[in-house]
C-alpha positions as CSV (number, residue, x, y, z in Angstrom):
1,M,-16.5,5.7,17.9
2,K,-15.1,7.7,15.0
3,K,-12.6,5.9,12.8
4,Q,-9.2,7.3,12.4
5,R,-8.5,8.6,8.8
6,I,-5.5,7.3,7.0
7,A,-4.3,8.2,3.5
8,V,-3.0,5.3,1.4
9,G,-0.8,6.0,-1.6
10,L,-2.8,4.0,-4.2
11,S,-1.3,3.0,-7.6
12,G,-3.8,0.3,-8.3
13,G,-1.1,-2.4,-8.1
14,V,-1.5,-5.4,-5.9
15,D,0.5,-4.1,-2.9
16,S,-1.2,-0.7,-2.5
17,S,-4.6,-2.3,-3.2
18,L,-4.2,-4.9,-0.5
19,T,-2.8,-2.3,1.9
20,S,-6.0,-0.4,1.5
21,K,-8.2,-3.4,2.2
22,L,-6.2,-4.6,5.2
23,L,-6.4,-1.1,6.8
24,M,-10.1,-1.0,6.2
25,D,-10.5,-4.4,7.9
26,S,-8.4,-3.0,10.8
27,G,-10.9,-0.3,11.4
28,Y,-9.4,2.7,9.7
29,E,-11.2,5.2,7.5
30,V,-9.2,4.8,4.3
31,V,-8.8,7.7,1.8
32,A,-6.8,6.8,-1.3
33,V,-4.4,9.2,-3.0
34,T,-2.9,8.7,-6.4
35,L,0.0,11.1,-7.2
36,L,0.5,12.6,-10.6
37,V,4.2,13.4,-11.0
38,H,4.5,13.9,-14.7
39,P,1.7,16.1,-16.2
40,E,4.2,17.8,-18.5
41,L,4.4,14.5,-20.4
42,N,0.7,15.0,-21.5
43,A,-0.5,12.1,-19.4
44,P,1.1,9.1,-21.2
45,A,-0.6,5.8,-21.3
46,G,1.2,4.3,-18.4
47,E,0.1,7.1,-16.1
48,N,-3.5,6.9,-17.4
49,Q,-3.5,3.2,-16.7
50,A,-2.3,3.8,-13.1
51,V,-5.1,6.3,-12.4
52,S,-7.7,4.1,-14.0
53,R,-6.7,1.1,-12.0
54,A,-6.6,3.1,-8.7
55,R,-10.1,4.4,-9.4
56,E,-11.3,0.9,-10.0
57,V,-9.9,-0.3,-6.7
58,A,-11.3,2.6,-4.8
59,A,-14.7,2.0,-6.3
60,Q,-14.5,-1.7,-5.5
61,F,-13.8,-1.0,-1.8
62,G,-16.0,2.0,-1.6
63,I,-13.2,4.4,-0.4
64,E,-12.7,8.1,-1.1
65,H,-10.2,8.6,-3.9
66,H,-8.2,11.7,-4.9
67,V,-5.9,12.1,-7.9
68,V,-3.4,14.8,-7.0
69,P,-0.8,16.6,-9.1
70,C,2.6,16.9,-7.4
71,A,4.9,17.4,-10.4
72,E,6.5,20.5,-8.9
73,A,7.5,18.7,-5.8
74,F,8.7,15.6,-7.7
75,S,10.8,17.8,-10.0
76,K,12.4,19.8,-7.2
77,E,12.9,17.0,-4.7
78,V,13.7,14.0,-6.9
79,L,14.6,15.0,-10.5
80,F,16.7,18.0,-9.7
81,R,18.5,16.2,-6.9
82,C,19.3,13.4,-9.4
83,Y,20.5,15.9,-12.0
84,R,22.7,17.6,-9.4
85,D,24.3,14.2,-8.6
86,F,25.0,13.3,-12.2
87,V,26.7,16.6,-12.9
88,N,28.9,16.1,-9.9
89,A,29.9,12.5,-11.1
90,R,27.7,10.8,-8.5
91,T,25.2,8.0,-9.0
92,P,21.9,9.1,-7.5
93,N,19.3,7.0,-5.7
94,P,16.0,8.5,-6.8
95,C,13.8,6.2,-4.7
96,V,15.4,7.4,-1.5
97,Y,14.8,11.0,-2.5
98,C,11.2,10.3,-3.4
99,N,10.3,8.4,-0.2
100,R,11.8,11.1,2.0
101,H,10.5,14.2,0.2
102,V,7.5,13.1,-1.8
103,K,5.7,9.9,-0.6
104,F,6.3,10.6,3.0
105,G,7.0,14.3,2.8
106,W,4.7,16.1,0.3
107,L,2.0,13.5,0.5
108,M,2.0,13.4,4.3
109,D,1.6,17.2,4.5
110,F,-1.1,17.2,1.9
111,A,-3.0,14.4,3.6
112,E,-3.0,16.1,7.0
113,R,-3.8,19.6,5.6
114,E,-6.4,18.8,2.9
115,L,-7.8,15.4,3.9
116,N,-7.7,15.6,7.7
117,A,-5.7,12.3,7.6
118,P,-2.7,12.4,10.1
119,L,-1.5,9.0,9.0
120,V,-0.1,7.7,5.7
121,A,0.3,4.1,4.5
122,T,1.9,2.5,1.5
123,G,2.5,-1.0,0.2
124,H,6.2,-1.1,1.2
125,Y,7.7,-4.3,2.5
126,V,9.1,-2.9,5.7
127,Q,8.0,-3.1,9.4
128,M,7.4,-0.2,11.7
129,K,7.7,-1.2,15.4
130,E,7.7,1.0,18.5
131,R,10.8,0.7,20.6
132,E,11.2,2.8,23.8
133,G,8.5,5.2,22.6
134,I,10.0,5.7,19.1
135,T,8.8,4.1,15.9
136,R,11.7,2.2,14.4
137,L,12.3,0.8,10.9
138,F,12.8,-3.0,10.5
139,R,13.3,-5.2,7.4
140,G,10.3,-6.7,5.9
141,A,9.5,-10.4,6.6
142,D,10.1,-11.2,3.0
143,A,13.8,-10.9,2.5
144,S,13.5,-10.9,-1.3
145,K,11.1,-7.9,-1.2
146,D,12.5,-5.9,1.8
147,Q,12.6,-2.2,1.0
148,S,14.1,-0.8,4.2
149,Y,17.1,0.4,2.2
150,F,15.0,2.9,0.4
151,L,13.3,4.2,3.6
152,F,16.3,4.8,5.8
153,A,16.1,8.6,5.3
154,L,12.7,9.0,6.9
155,T,12.8,10.9,10.2
156,D,11.6,9.6,13.6
157,A,8.6,12.0,13.3
158,Q,7.7,10.7,9.8
159,R,7.9,7.0,10.9
160,A,5.6,7.7,13.8
161,R,2.8,8.6,11.2
162,I,3.3,5.7,8.8
163,K,1.6,2.3,8.5
164,T,3.1,-0.5,6.3
165,P,0.8,-3.5,6.8
166,L,2.5,-5.7,4.2
167,G,5.8,-5.7,6.2
168,S,4.9,-8.9,8.0
169,Y,3.8,-10.8,4.8
170,L,5.5,-12.8,2.1
171,K,4.8,-11.6,-1.4
172,S,3.2,-15.0,-2.2
173,D,0.8,-14.5,0.7
174,V,0.0,-11.0,-0.5
175,R,-0.9,-12.3,-3.9
176,K,-3.0,-15.1,-2.4
177,L,-4.9,-12.6,-0.1
178,A,-5.4,-10.2,-3.0
179,A,-7.0,-12.9,-5.1
180,E,-9.3,-13.9,-2.3
181,Y,-10.5,-10.3,-2.1
182,G,-11.0,-10.1,-5.8
183,I,-8.3,-7.5,-6.5
184,A,-7.7,-7.4,-10.2
185,S,-4.0,-6.9,-10.0
186,A,-3.4,-10.0,-7.8
187,K,-1.4,-11.8,-10.6
188,D,0.2,-8.8,-12.2
189,K,4.0,-8.6,-12.5
190,D,5.7,-6.3,-10.1
191,S,6.5,-2.8,-11.5
192,Q,10.0,-1.4,-11.1
193,D,11.2,2.1,-11.6
194,I,7.8,3.0,-13.1
195,C,8.4,6.7,-12.2
196,F,11.2,6.8,-14.7
197,D,10.2,4.1,-17.3
198,I,7.4,6.5,-18.2
199,Y,9.8,8.7,-20.1
200,G,10.4,6.1,-22.8
201,E,14.1,6.9,-22.8
202,P,17.0,6.8,-20.4
203,Y,16.0,9.3,-17.7
204,T,19.5,10.8,-17.8
205,N,18.6,12.1,-21.3
206,Y,15.4,13.6,-19.9
207,L,17.3,15.3,-17.1
208,G,19.7,16.7,-19.5
209,T,16.9,18.2,-21.6
210,R,15.0,19.5,-18.6
211,F,17.9,21.0,-16.6
212,G,20.4,21.8,-19.2
213,F,23.4,19.5,-18.8
214,S,24.8,18.2,-22.1
215,E,26.9,15.2,-22.9
216,Q,30.5,16.0,-22.2
217,P,32.9,13.7,-24.1
218,G,36.0,12.4,-22.3
219,F,38.2,9.4,-22.0
220,F,38.5,6.1,-20.2
221,I,41.9,5.7,-18.7
222,D,43.8,2.8,-17.1
223,E,45.5,2.9,-13.7
224,S,48.7,4.2,-15.3
225,G,46.8,7.2,-16.6
226,K,46.9,6.1,-20.3
227,K,43.9,7.0,-22.4
228,I,42.3,3.8,-23.8
229,A,39.0,4.9,-25.3
230,P,36.6,7.9,-25.6
231,H,33.3,8.1,-23.8
232,T,30.3,10.4,-24.5
233,G,29.2,11.4,-21.0
234,L,30.0,10.6,-17.3
235,H,26.3,10.2,-16.5
236,R,26.1,7.0,-18.5
237,Y,28.4,5.1,-16.1
238,T,28.6,4.0,-12.5
239,I,31.2,2.5,-10.2
240,G,31.6,-1.3,-10.7
241,Q,30.0,-1.2,-14.2
242,R,31.4,-3.7,-16.7
243,K,28.9,-4.0,-19.5
244,G,28.7,-1.3,-22.2
245,L,32.2,0.2,-21.7
246,G,33.7,-0.8,-25.0
247,V,37.2,-0.9,-23.5
248,A,39.6,-3.8,-22.8
249,L,42.6,-4.1,-20.4
250,G,43.6,-7.6,-21.5
251,K,41.1,-8.6,-18.8
252,P,37.5,-7.6,-18.2
253,A,37.4,-3.8,-17.4
254,F,35.3,-2.2,-14.7
255,V,34.7,1.4,-13.7
256,K,36.7,2.2,-10.6
257,E,36.4,6.0,-10.4
258,I,34.5,8.8,-12.1
259,Q,36.4,12.2,-12.2
260,A,34.1,15.1,-13.0
261,G,36.9,17.6,-13.3
262,G,38.5,16.2,-16.5
263,N,35.6,14.0,-17.7
264,I,37.7,11.0,-16.9
265,I,36.6,7.4,-16.1
266,L,39.2,5.3,-14.4
267,T,39.0,1.6,-15.3
268,T,40.5,-1.4,-13.5
269,E,40.2,-5.1,-13.2
270,H,37.7,-6.5,-10.7
271,D,40.1,-7.2,-7.8
272,H,41.1,-3.6,-7.7
273,L,37.6,-2.4,-7.1
274,K,37.7,-3.4,-3.4
275,C,38.2,-0.8,-0.7
276,E,38.7,-1.1,3.1
277,Q,36.7,1.9,4.1
278,M,34.4,4.7,2.9
279,K,33.2,8.1,4.0
280,I,29.5,9.0,4.6
281,Q,27.8,12.4,4.6
282,N,24.4,13.6,5.9
283,L,24.2,10.6,8.3
284,I,20.6,10.1,9.6
285,W,20.6,8.4,13.0
286,H,17.4,6.7,14.1
287,G,16.0,7.0,17.6
288,G,18.4,9.7,18.9
289,G,22.0,10.7,18.8
290,A,24.8,8.6,17.3
291,P,27.2,6.7,19.6
292,E,30.9,7.3,19.3
293,K,31.2,4.1,17.2
294,I,29.3,0.9,16.7
295,H,30.0,-2.5,15.1
296,C,27.1,-3.4,12.8
297,T,26.3,-4.4,9.2
298,V,25.9,-2.2,6.1
299,S,24.4,-2.4,2.7
300,T,25.8,0.0,0.0
301,R,23.3,-1.1,-2.7
302,Y,19.7,-2.3,-2.7
303,R,19.5,-6.1,-2.1
304,Q,23.2,-6.3,-1.4
305,H,24.0,-8.8,1.3
306,P,25.0,-6.7,4.4
307,V,28.6,-6.8,5.4
308,A,30.1,-6.3,8.8
309,C,31.7,-2.9,9.5
310,T,32.5,-0.4,12.2
311,L,30.6,2.9,11.9
312,I,32.5,5.9,13.4
313,P,30.4,9.1,13.4
314,E,32.3,12.4,12.9
315,E,31.4,16.0,13.0
316,N,28.8,17.7,10.8
317,G,26.9,14.5,10.0
318,N,29.8,12.7,8.4
319,A,31.1,9.2,9.3
320,L,33.9,6.9,8.6
321,V,33.1,3.3,7.9
322,K,35.7,0.5,8.1
323,F,34.8,-2.8,6.5
324,D,35.7,-6.0,8.3
325,T,36.4,-7.4,4.8
326,P,37.2,-5.2,1.8
327,L,34.1,-4.4,-0.3
328,A,33.9,-3.8,-4.0
329,A,32.2,-1.1,-6.1
330,V,31.5,1.4,-3.3
331,T,29.7,4.2,-5.3
332,P,29.6,7.9,-4.5
333,G,26.0,9.2,-4.5
334,Q,24.6,5.8,-3.5
335,C,23.3,5.2,0.0
336,A,24.8,3.2,2.9
337,V,22.3,1.8,5.3
338,F,23.4,0.4,8.6
339,Y,21.6,-2.5,10.5
340,Q,21.7,-4.3,13.7
341,D,20.1,-7.6,12.8
342,D,16.8,-6.5,11.1
343,L,16.7,-3.0,12.8
344,V,17.8,0.0,10.7
345,L,20.2,2.0,12.8
346,S,21.1,4.8,10.4
347,G,22.1,5.7,6.9
348,G,23.7,8.3,4.7
349,W,25.2,9.1,1.3
350,I,28.6,7.7,0.2
351,I,31.1,10.4,-0.8
């Protein structure tokens, strides 16, 4: 019987490497794909290392390996979206954009078209389970590593073609298994934001150089409207931020609101950051149409403990969310992901 081909996004790290091995052991014909998203940076050392490690893993397991440039897609679907958010005084979530449009968009299309691989797998710590004929997204078994927040924007059709074998494992078990298989990265530290660390500078600076927005000076103000200090650019700040403001209100100052129109950053004390409700746009509902309203939990930031709320869908993909208990630092541009226990119900972007 011919094995089913599956494309694994392989970085050479412990998670993607073990994912490849587990799928091989499960009977799949694994083909590895390493994406090059930054060729314009003249292949810096971090990127070379990733390709080299991925090649070593592919050779170790005897699997087909492709190194594929996708800088154009990454620029359009991730970098430009982040740029657009910053210039509109929003705080972007690049990982959500990348998962939806690159890792499970561009890569999925490439794998099916060029590699005859209808399925795609990654080392994400989430679980995909079928419910009533639809592949649904659940939290990973390791609560400290769960990445369901970043994958909420995947469509039902995308999830049906995805395998995430690490979703049922603890990270400690992953490292133990990887060591048993002789995977070189078994003890390596986890990488975070490697797509942006590669620039060697705050990626907002790179976005400004690439797409043309410049630092626009403005002022911090207090809640009475009084100017209290200058700033050098809205893109340097986010809602709820305390460190690095260089302002004082007699108490610790926090960013409450970013106003693009006048390059104004409104500051306040911590207790005034809380809000009772928020608005969501581009709501993505999993498994069918949205109900009139539902009581559930929501996370408005990665690894934030979910809080109880009522989600009330509106027209045109918008929604009103009412918190059971006021929530601090709700940030436009960030994502809100709604859960029922460990099941992801829906998600959207905070406005």
